[in-house]
KEDO-375715 format. One record per residue (C-alpha): x, y, z; residue in three letters; residue number from 1. Coordinates in steps of 0.25 Angstrom, whole numbers. Example, Ala and Ser with C-alpha at 12.3 -4.5 7.8 and 13.67 -1.06 7.14 Angstrom:
+-------+-------+-------+-----+-----+
|     u |     v |     w | res |   n |
+-------+-------+-------+-----+-----+
|    49 |   -18 |    31 | ALA |   1 |
|    55 |    -4 |    29 | SER |   2 |
+-------+-------+-------+-----+-----+
This chain:
+-------+-------+-------+-----+-----+
|     u |     v |     w | res |   n |
+-------+-------+-------+-----+-----+
|  -175 |   339 |   113 | UNK |   1 |
|  -162 |   329 |   109 | UNK |   2 |
|  -150 |   328 |   120 | UNK |   3 |
|  -137 |   338 |   118 | UNK |   4 |
|  -127 |   330 |   111 | UNK |   5 |
|  -117 |   342 |   111 | UNK |   6 |
|  -118 |   347 |   124 | UNK |   7 |
|  -118 |   331 |   129 | UNK |   8 |
|  -105 |   329 |   123 | UNK |   9 |
|   -98 |   340 |   125 | UNK |  10 |
|  -102 |   339 |   140 | UNK |  11 |
|   -93 |   325 |   139 | UNK |  12 |
|   -83 |   331 |   132 | UNK |  13 |
|   -82 |   341 |   142 | UNK |  14 |
|   -84 |   331 |   154 | UNK |  15 |
|   -94 |   342 |   161 | UNK |  16 |
|  -106 |   334 |   167 | UNK |  17 |
|  -121 |   339 |   167 | UNK |  18 |
|  -119 |   344 |   182 | UNK |  19 |
|  -104 |   351 |   176 | UNK |  20 |
|  -109 |   357 |   165 | UNK |  21 |
|  -122 |   363 |   174 | UNK |  22 |
|  -111 |   369 |   186 | UNK |  23 |
|  -102 |   375 |   175 | UNK |  24 |
|  -116 |   382 |   168 | UNK |  25 |
|  -119 |   387 |   181 | UNK |  26 |
|  -104 |   393 |   185 | UNK |  27 |
|  -103 |   400 |   170 | UNK |  28 |
|  -117 |   405 |   168 | UNK |  29 |
|  -114 |   412 |   183 | UNK |  30 |
|  -101 |   418 |   177 | UNK |  31 |
|  -111 |   423 |   167 | UNK |  32 |
|  -121 |   428 |   179 | UNK |  33 |
|  -131 |   419 |   177 | UNK |  34 |
|  -136 |   411 |   190 | UNK |  35 |
|  -137 |   394 |   184 | UNK |  36 |
|  -140 |   384 |   192 | UNK |  37 |
|  -139 |   371 |   181 | UNK |  38 |
|  -138 |   357 |   186 | UNK |  39 |
|  -134 |   344 |   177 | UNK |  40 |
|  -148 |   342 |   176 | UNK |  41 |
|  -150 |   355 |   166 | UNK |  42 |
|  -138 |   351 |   159 | UNK |  43 |
|  -145 |   337 |   157 | UNK |  44 |
|  -158 |   344 |   150 | UNK |  45 |
|  -145 |   351 |   140 | UNK |  46 |
|  -141 |   338 |   138 | UNK |  47 |
|  -155 |   333 |   135 | UNK |  48 |
|  -155 |   344 |   125 | UNK |  49 |
|  -163 |   356 |   133 | UNK |  50 |
|  -156 |   371 |   129 | UNK |  51 |
|  -151 |   377 |   143 | UNK |  52 |
|  -156 |   392 |   143 | UNK |  53 |
|  -150 |   405 |   141 | UNK |  54 |
|  -134 |   406 |   142 | UNK |  55 |
|  -132 |   392 |   147 | UNK |  56 |
|  -129 |   385 |   132 | UNK |  57 |
|  -118 |   396 |   132 | UNK |  58 |
|  -114 |   393 |   146 | UNK |  59 |
|  -112 |   379 |   142 | UNK |  60 |
|  -105 |   382 |   129 | UNK |  61 |
|   -95 |   390 |   140 | UNK |  62 |
|   -93 |   379 |   148 | UNK |  63 |
|   -91 |   368 |   138 | UNK |  64 |
|   -80 |   375 |   131 | UNK |  65 |
|   -72 |   378 |   143 | UNK |  66 |
|   -73 |   365 |   148 | UNK |  67 |
|   -69 |   360 |   132 | UNK |  68 |
|   -60 |   373 |   128 | UNK |  69 |
|   -66 |   375 |   117 | UNK |  70 |
|   -78 |   383 |   112 | UNK |  71 |
|   -93 |   376 |   114 | UNK |  72 |
|  -103 |   381 |   106 | UNK |  73 |
|  -118 |   383 |   109 | UNK |  74 |
|  -118 |   371 |    96 | UNK |  75 |
|  -107 |   363 |   102 | UNK |  76 |
|  -118 |   361 |   116 | UNK |  77 |
|  -130 |   358 |   105 | UNK |  78 |
|  -135 |   370 |   109 | UNK |  79 |
|  -134 |   381 |    98 | UNK |  80 |
|  -144 |   383 |    88 | UNK |  81 |
|  -156 |   372 |    86 | UNK |  82 |
|  -153 |   368 |    73 | UNK |  83 |
|  -140 |   373 |    71 | UNK |  84 |
|  -126 |   368 |    75 | UNK |  85 |
|  -123 |   353 |    76 | UNK |  86 |
|  -130 |   351 |    62 | UNK |  87 |
|  -124 |   364 |    54 | UNK |  88 |
|  -118 |   361 |    41 | UNK |  89 |
|  -101 |   364 |    44 | UNK |  90 |
|  -100 |   360 |    58 | UNK |  91 |
|   -87 |   365 |    62 | UNK |  92 |
|   -80 |   352 |    65 | UNK |  93 |
|   -78 |   355 |    81 | UNK |  94 |
|   -94 |   355 |    81 | UNK |  95 |
|   -96 |   344 |    72 | UNK |  96 |
|   -86 |   335 |    82 | UNK |  97 |
|   -93 |   341 |    94 | UNK |  98 |
|  -107 |   335 |    88 | UNK |  99 |
|  -102 |   322 |    82 | UNK | 100 |
|   -95 |   318 |    95 | UNK | 101 |
|  -110 |   322 |   102 | UNK | 102 |
|  -118 |   311 |    93 | UNK | 103 |
|  -107 |   302 |    98 | UNK | 104 |
|  -110 |   303 |   113 | UNK | 105 |
|  -125 |   304 |   111 | UNK | 106 |
|  -122 |   291 |   101 | UNK | 107 |
|  -116 |   285 |   112 | UNK | 108 |
|  -126 |   288 |   121 | UNK | 109 |
|  -138 |   281 |   113 | UNK | 110 |
|  -146 |   295 |   112 | UNK | 111 |
|  -159 |   290 |   105 | UNK | 112 |
|  -161 |   302 |    97 | UNK | 113 |
|  -147 |   298 |    90 | UNK | 114 |
|  -152 |   284 |    85 | UNK | 115 |
|  -167 |   288 |    81 | UNK | 116 |
|  -164 |   299 |    73 | UNK | 117 |
|  -166 |   298 |    59 | UNK | 118 |
|  -155 |   303 |    48 | UNK | 119 |
|  -157 |   316 |    38 | UNK | 120 |
|  -160 |   316 |    27 | UNK | 121 |
|  -158 |   330 |    16 | UNK | 122 |
|  -150 |   340 |    19 | UNK | 123 |
|  -145 |   337 |    33 | UNK | 124 |
|  -140 |   322 |    28 | UNK | 125 |
|  -133 |   328 |    15 | UNK | 126 |
|  -126 |   341 |    23 | UNK | 127 |
|  -114 |   330 |    28 | UNK | 128 |
|  -109 |   326 |    15 | UNK | 129 |
|  -112 |   339 |     9 | UNK | 130 |
|  -101 |   346 |    19 | UNK | 131 |
|   -92 |   333 |    18 | UNK | 132 |
|   -90 |   336 |     3 | UNK | 133 |
|   -89 |   351 |     2 | UNK | 134 |
|   -83 |   362 |     9 | UNK | 135 |
|   -78 |   366 |    20 | UNK | 136 |
|   -67 |   357 |    25 | UNK | 137 |
|   -60 |   356 |    39 | UNK | 138 |
|   -47 |   364 |    36 | UNK | 139 |
|   -42 |   358 |    50 | UNK | 140 |
|   -49 |   349 |    61 | UNK | 141 |
|   -38 |   350 |    73 | UNK | 142 |
|   -45 |   351 |    85 | UNK | 143 |
|   -38 |   354 |   100 | UNK | 144 |
|   -45 |   345 |   111 | UNK | 145 |
|   -44 |   339 |   124 | UNK | 146 |
|   -35 |   327 |   120 | UNK | 147 |
|   -24 |   326 |   107 | UNK | 148 |
|   -29 |   315 |    96 | UNK | 149 |
|   -18 |   307 |    91 | UNK | 150 |
|   -16 |   298 |    79 | UNK | 151 |
|   -19 |   287 |    89 | UNK | 152 |
|   -33 |   292 |    90 | UNK | 153 |
|   -36 |   290 |    76 | UNK | 154 |
|   -31 |   277 |    73 | UNK | 155 |
|   -41 |   273 |    87 | UNK | 156 |
|   -50 |   280 |    80 | UNK | 157 |
|   -49 |   271 |    66 | UNK | 158 |
|   -48 |   259 |    74 | UNK | 159 |
|   -61 |   261 |    79 | UNK | 160 |
|   -69 |   264 |    66 | UNK | 161 |
|   -63 |   250 |    63 | UNK | 162 |
|   -65 |   243 |    74 | UNK | 163 |
|   -80 |   248 |    74 | UNK | 164 |
|   -81 |   248 |    59 | UNK | 165 |
|   -80 |   233 |    63 | UNK | 166 |
|   -91 |   231 |    74 | UNK | 167 |
|   -99 |   236 |    65 | UNK | 168 |
|   -96 |   227 |    54 | UNK | 169 |
|   -99 |   215 |    66 | UNK | 170 |
|  -107 |   219 |    75 | UNK | 171 |
|  -116 |   230 |    68 | UNK | 172 |
|  -119 |   245 |    71 | UNK | 173 |
|  -127 |   244 |    81 | UNK | 174 |
|  -118 |   237 |    91 | UNK | 175 |
|  -104 |   245 |    87 | UNK | 176 |
|  -111 |   260 |    87 | UNK | 177 |
|  -111 |   261 |   100 | UNK | 178 |
|   -97 |   256 |   103 | UNK | 179 |
|   -92 |   268 |    92 | UNK | 180 |
|  -101 |   277 |    95 | UNK | 181 |
|   -94 |   275 |   110 | UNK | 182 |
|   -80 |   276 |   103 | UNK | 183 |
|   -83 |   291 |    96 | UNK | 184 |
|   -89 |   296 |   109 | UNK | 185 |
|   -77 |   290 |   117 | UNK | 186 |
|   -63 |   293 |   108 | UNK | 187 |
|   -66 |   299 |    96 | UNK | 188 |
|   -74 |   311 |   103 | UNK | 189 |
|   -62 |   316 |   110 | UNK | 190 |
|   -54 |   312 |   101 | UNK | 191 |
|   -63 |   322 |    91 | UNK | 192 |
|   -62 |   331 |   101 | UNK | 193 |
|   -47 |   330 |   103 | UNK | 194 |
|   -34 |   340 |    99 | UNK | 195 |
|   -29 |   337 |    83 | UNK | 196 |
|   -23 |   342 |    71 | UNK | 197 |
|   -29 |   341 |    60 | UNK | 198 |
|   -23 |   331 |    52 | UNK | 199 |
|   -26 |   321 |    66 | UNK | 200 |
|   -40 |   326 |    67 | UNK | 201 |
|   -43 |   323 |    53 | UNK | 202 |
|   -39 |   310 |    53 | UNK | 203 |
|   -46 |   312 |    68 | UNK | 204 |
|   -58 |   315 |    60 | UNK | 205 |
|   -56 |   305 |    50 | UNK | 206 |
|   -56 |   293 |    60 | UNK | 207 |
|   -69 |   297 |    69 | UNK | 208 |
|   -77 |   297 |    57 | UNK | 209 |
|   -74 |   283 |    51 | UNK | 210 |
|   -77 |   280 |    68 | UNK | 211 |
|   -90 |   290 |    65 | UNK | 212 |
|   -94 |   283 |    51 | UNK | 213 |
|   -95 |   271 |    59 | UNK | 214 |
|  -103 |   276 |    71 | UNK | 215 |
|  -115 |   280 |    57 | UNK | 216 |
|  -114 |   266 |    52 | UNK | 217 |
|  -117 |   260 |    66 | UNK | 218 |
|  -128 |   269 |    68 | UNK | 219 |
|  -133 |   266 |    54 | UNK | 220 |
|  -130 |   251 |    55 | UNK | 221 |
|  -141 |   254 |    69 | UNK | 222 |
|  -152 |   263 |    61 | UNK | 223 |
|  -147 |   274 |    69 | UNK | 224 |
|  -146 |   281 |    54 | UNK | 225 |
|  -148 |   296 |    60 | UNK | 226 |
|  -135 |   295 |    71 | UNK | 227 |
|  -127 |   287 |    57 | UNK | 228 |
|  -130 |   299 |    48 | UNK | 229 |
|  -126 |   307 |    60 | UNK | 230 |
|  -113 |   299 |    61 | UNK | 231 |
|  -110 |   299 |    45 | UNK | 232 |
|  -113 |   314 |    45 | UNK | 233 |
|  -102 |   315 |    55 | UNK | 234 |
|   -92 |   304 |    51 | UNK | 235 |
|   -93 |   313 |    36 | UNK | 236 |
|   -89 |   325 |    45 | UNK | 237 |
|   -79 |   320 |    51 | UNK | 238 |
|   -73 |   315 |    36 | UNK | 239 |
|   -74 |   329 |    32 | UNK | 240 |
|   -63 |   333 |    44 | UNK | 241 |
|   -55 |   322 |    41 | UNK | 242 |
|   -53 |   326 |    26 | UNK | 243 |
|   -55 |   311 |    21 | UNK | 244 |
|   -64 |   312 |    10 | UNK | 245 |
|   -65 |   296 |     8 | UNK | 246 |
|   -69 |   295 |    21 | UNK | 247 |
|   -82 |   303 |    20 | UNK | 248 |
|   -84 |   299 |     7 | UNK | 249 |
|   -85 |   285 |    16 | UNK | 250 |
|   -94 |   292 |    28 | UNK | 251 |
|  -103 |   295 |    15 | UNK | 252 |
|  -106 |   281 |    10 | UNK | 253 |
|  -111 |   278 |    24 | UNK | 254 |
|  -122 |   289 |    23 | UNK | 255 |
|  -123 |   285 |     9 | UNK | 256 |
|  -127 |   270 |    13 | UNK | 257 |
|  -137 |   278 |    26 | UNK | 258 |
|  -143 |   284 |    14 | UNK | 259 |
|  -146 |   272 |     7 | UNK | 260 |
|  -152 |   264 |    18 | UNK | 261 |
|  -161 |   277 |    23 | UNK | 262 |
|  -165 |   278 |     7 | UNK | 263 |
|  -158 |   291 |     4 | UNK | 264 |
|  -153 |   285 |    -9 | UNK | 265 |
|  -152 |   299 |   -16 | UNK | 266 |
|  -144 |   303 |    -3 | UNK | 267 |
|  -135 |   292 |    -4 | UNK | 268 |
|  -131 |   294 |   -20 | UNK | 269 |
|  -128 |   309 |   -17 | UNK | 270 |
|  -119 |   304 |    -4 | UNK | 271 |
|  -112 |   293 |   -11 | UNK | 272 |
|  -110 |   305 |   -24 | UNK | 273 |
|  -105 |   315 |   -13 | UNK | 274 |
|   -94 |   307 |    -6 | UNK | 275 |
|   -89 |   300 |   -22 | UNK | 276 |
|   -88 |   315 |   -26 | UNK | 277 |
|   -82 |   321 |   -13 | UNK | 278 |
|   -70 |   310 |   -11 | UNK | 279 |
|   -67 |   308 |   -23 | UNK | 280 |
|   -54 |   303 |   -25 | UNK | 281 |
|   -53 |   299 |   -11 | UNK | 282 |
|   -65 |   288 |   -11 | UNK | 283 |
|   -63 |   275 |   -10 | UNK | 284 |
|   -67 |   265 |   -20 | UNK | 285 |
|   -75 |   257 |   -10 | UNK | 286 |
|   -80 |   270 |    -5 | UNK | 287 |
|   -83 |   273 |   -19 | UNK | 288 |
|   -90 |   259 |   -20 | UNK | 289 |
|   -99 |   261 |   -10 | UNK | 290 |
|  -102 |   276 |   -15 | UNK | 291 |
|  -106 |   269 |   -26 | UNK | 292 |
|  -113 |   256 |   -24 | UNK | 293 |
|  -121 |   265 |   -13 | UNK | 294 |
|  -126 |   274 |   -23 | UNK | 295 |
|  -131 |   263 |   -34 | UNK | 296 |
|  -139 |   259 |   -21 | UNK | 297 |
|  -144 |   273 |   -21 | UNK | 298 |
|  -147 |   274 |   -36 | UNK | 299 |
|  -153 |   259 |   -35 | UNK | 300 |
|  -163 |   263 |   -26 | UNK | 301 |
|  -167 |   277 |   -33 | UNK | 302 |
|  -170 |   268 |   -45 | UNK | 303 |
|  -159 |   275 |   -54 | UNK | 304 |
|  -150 |   261 |   -59 | UNK | 305 |
|  -143 |   268 |   -68 | UNK | 306 |
|  -136 |   277 |   -56 | UNK | 307 |
|  -136 |   264 |   -49 | UNK | 308 |
|  -129 |   256 |   -59 | UNK | 309 |
|  -120 |   267 |   -63 | UNK | 310 |
|  -114 |   266 |   -48 | UNK | 311 |
|  -114 |   252 |   -46 | UNK | 312 |
|  -103 |   250 |   -57 | UNK | 313 |
|   -96 |   263 |   -49 | UNK | 314 |
|   -95 |   256 |   -36 | UNK | 315 |
|   -91 |   242 |   -42 | UNK | 316 |
|   -78 |   249 |   -49 | UNK | 317 |
|   -76 |   257 |   -37 | UNK | 318 |
|   -77 |   242 |   -29 | UNK | 319 |
|   -67 |   239 |   -38 | UNK | 320 |
|   -56 |   248 |   -34 | UNK | 321 |
|   -58 |   244 |   -20 | UNK | 322 |
|   -44 |   243 |   -13 | UNK | 323 |
|   -47 |   236 |     1 | UNK | 324 |
|   -33 |   242 |     6 | UNK | 325 |
|   -36 |   255 |     0 | UNK | 326 |
|   -49 |   259 |     8 | UNK | 327 |
|   -50 |   264 |    22 | UNK | 328 |
|   -56 |   258 |    33 | UNK | 329 |
|   -71 |   262 |    30 | UNK | 330 |
|   -72 |   257 |    17 | UNK | 331 |
|   -70 |   242 |    23 | UNK | 332 |
|   -83 |   244 |    21 | UNK | 333 |
|   -83 |   243 |     6 | UNK | 334 |
|   -80 |   226 |     6 | UNK | 335 |
|   -80 |   215 |    -6 | UNK | 336 |
|   -95 |   217 |   -11 | UNK | 337 |
|  -101 |   228 |    -4 | UNK | 338 |
|  -103 |   236 |   -19 | UNK | 339 |
|  -110 |   222 |   -24 | UNK | 340 |
|  -118 |   224 |   -10 | UNK | 341 |
|  -121 |   238 |   -15 | UNK | 342 |
|  -123 |   235 |   -29 | UNK | 343 |
|  -133 |   222 |   -26 | UNK | 344 |
|  -142 |   232 |   -20 | UNK | 345 |
|  -139 |   243 |   -30 | UNK | 346 |
|  -146 |   230 |   -39 | UNK | 347 |
|  -156 |   226 |   -32 | UNK | 348 |
|  -163 |   240 |   -30 | UNK | 349 |
|  -162 |   240 |   -45 | UNK | 350 |
|  -170 |   226 |   -46 | UNK | 351 |
|  -157 |   220 |   -53 | UNK | 352 |
|  -158 |   205 |   -43 | UNK | 353 |
|  -146 |   197 |   -51 | UNK | 354 |
|  -136 |   212 |   -51 | UNK | 355 |
|  -139 |   213 |   -35 | UNK | 356 |
|  -137 |   196 |   -32 | UNK | 357 |
|  -126 |   198 |   -39 | UNK | 358 |
|  -119 |   208 |   -30 | UNK | 359 |
|  -126 |   205 |   -18 | UNK | 360 |
|  -119 |   191 |   -20 | UNK | 361 |
|  -108 |   196 |   -22 | UNK | 362 |
|  -106 |   203 |   -10 | UNK | 363 |
|  -109 |   191 |    -1 | UNK | 364 |
|   -98 |   184 |    -8 | UNK | 365 |
|   -87 |   196 |    -4 | UNK | 366 |
|   -81 |   195 |     9 | UNK | 367 |
|   -87 |   205 |    20 | UNK | 368 |
|   -89 |   208 |    33 | UNK | 369 |
|  -101 |   200 |    40 | UNK | 370 |
|  -110 |   214 |    40 | UNK | 371 |
|  -108 |   215 |    27 | UNK | 372 |
|  -109 |   201 |    24 | UNK | 373 |
|  -123 |   203 |    30 | UNK | 374 |
|  -128 |   216 |    22 | UNK | 375 |
|  -124 |   206 |     9 | UNK | 376 |
|  -130 |   194 |    11 | UNK | 377 |
|  -143 |   204 |    16 | UNK | 378 |
|  -141 |   210 |     1 | UNK | 379 |
|  -140 |   195 |    -6 | UNK | 380 |
|  -152 |   190 |     3 | UNK | 381 |
|  -160 |   201 |    -3 | UNK | 382 |
|  -156 |   199 |   -17 | UNK | 383 |
|  -159 |   185 |   -15 | UNK | 384 |
|  -172 |   186 |   -10 | UNK | 385 |
|  -176 |   197 |   -23 | UNK | 386 |
|  -172 |   186 |   -32 | UNK | 387 |
|  -180 |   174 |   -25 | UNK | 388 |
|  -169 |   165 |   -19 | UNK | 389 |
|  -177 |   164 |    -7 | UNK | 390 |
|  -167 |   152 |    -2 | UNK | 391 |
|  -154 |   160 |    -5 | UNK | 392 |
|  -157 |   173 |     3 | UNK | 393 |
|  -162 |   163 |    14 | UNK | 394 |
|  -148 |   159 |    14 | UNK | 395 |
|  -141 |   173 |    13 | UNK | 396 |
|  -150 |   178 |    22 | UNK | 397 |
|  -146 |   166 |    33 | UNK | 398 |
|  -131 |   171 |    31 | UNK | 399 |
|  -134 |   185 |    34 | UNK | 400 |
|  -144 |   182 |    47 | UNK | 401 |
|  -131 |   176 |    52 | UNK | 402 |
|  -120 |   184 |    48 | UNK | 403 |
|  -127 |   194 |    54 | UNK | 404 |
|  -128 |   190 |    69 | UNK | 405 |
|  -121 |   198 |    76 | UNK | 406 |
|  -124 |   211 |    70 | UNK | 407 |
|  -132 |   223 |    77 | UNK | 408 |
|  -136 |   232 |    62 | UNK | 409 |
|  -150 |   237 |    62 | UNK | 410 |
|  -144 |   235 |    45 | UNK | 411 |
|  -141 |   221 |    47 | UNK | 412 |
|  -155 |   220 |    53 | UNK | 413 |
|  -162 |   225 |    43 | UNK | 414 |
|  -155 |   218 |    31 | UNK | 415 |
|  -160 |   207 |    40 | UNK | 416 |
|  -174 |   210 |    41 | UNK | 417 |
|  -176 |   214 |    25 | UNK | 418 |
|  -168 |   200 |    21 | UNK | 419 |
|  -179 |   193 |    32 | UNK | 420 |
|  -193 |   200 |    27 | UNK | 421 |
|  -188 |   195 |    13 | UNK | 422 |
|  -185 |   181 |    17 | UNK | 423 |
|  -198 |   179 |    23 | UNK | 424 |
|  -206 |   183 |     9 | UNK | 425 |
|  -198 |   171 |     4 | UNK | 426 |
|  -208 |   160 |    10 | UNK | 427 |
|  -197 |   152 |     8 | UNK | 428 |
|  -191 |   142 |    19 | UNK | 429 |
|  -177 |   147 |    20 | UNK | 430 |
|  -181 |   160 |    18 | UNK | 431 |
|  -189 |   158 |    30 | UNK | 432 |
|  -177 |   153 |    38 | UNK | 433 |
|  -169 |   163 |    35 | UNK | 434 |
|  -180 |   173 |    39 | UNK | 435 |
|  -181 |   167 |    52 | UNK | 436 |
|  -165 |   167 |    55 | UNK | 437 |
|  -167 |   185 |    52 | UNK | 438 |
|  -176 |   183 |    62 | UNK | 439 |
|  -170 |   176 |    73 | UNK | 440 |
|  -158 |   187 |    70 | UNK | 441 |
|  -167 |   200 |    70 | UNK | 442 |
|  -173 |   197 |    84 | UNK | 443 |
|  -159 |   198 |    92 | UNK | 444 |
|  -161 |   214 |    93 | UNK | 445 |
|  -151 |   222 |    91 | UNK | 446 |
+-------+-------+-------+-----+-----+
């Protein structure tokens, strides 16, 4: 039995306490000739997942509808037909917003079942991409709510996305996630439920989607892959509501990256292809370069060298066309050297050590933010170890470890742990010292 996050979120939005809801349900029941004596303890049980009996679910909808001044359905309060409602294809935008904000609230409350949930595979993983790519479109995203949304609100959300992205790069996803989820709950949710025109609403959904995507990145970085996937799916739905195809392609790039980590290589290829196809004409060179480079990695892991090398050529050609000033904020992660990283990983999978080293060295030599540099150094260390260059690998590992200090990231921990194991296998003096340095870094708990 899982907590009823939808009912919890609606009570919060309506400003109704557990005791207040119980009292209102009792009064609504008396108007129907029912003798009800619910107290706050009963509402607490409903919030934990227990289903109220008889007409009570309908009474809850009636009470909340009067309070919120809008229609509230059984699905909206998490008491619809089991297996339907929340995950049904084509969820109307208003219903999606309620479910999305409920998830943010539950994540802020650190509900364990969210963090521990595995990523879905098969049809549930594919449907959000299919729905983004295909009709129907949102013809009108305007909404009437309690507070009026202004252009300044959009600017705030946009600035917040840039702020939390920088925090993620410097401190890691574990430290950043709680902050951005708290912001989504306190600032983005009330605005999504406010009043806005269709034009302003599209900008609002675009700005909120950018924040939600970063929340997904942070969850991914914390190894909460089921939660990260849900955030990515939310960001993709917000991208569709915004009408910004290129932004949707960026979200899919995040999903492709996750698919690669989870070993879903065919899915990674298909997702990238969908993004390139659906956003054709609007996709930027930076995003095209990243998507095709990730396809190269996937094909290499599948053992298809011909397709991998074809995607490498396409990625390198797209990278040459990148004009940073013409790129949106989200694709700022495609910094000089990133495509070299992707190509090096693909060539390493194909057994081309010389080519992998050349691209890994280029990546390390290019400017990047601290987090990106740690990943680049980890890759170079891996290639050097594969080439039998233990001394060079040890020096690279020392720099990688020093750069990683202060970052709370399970992804970076994985890179450090992997490097440590390979260094110890070398049985060389410098390599053992580098492994001991990594040991010291790993002893500090996240």
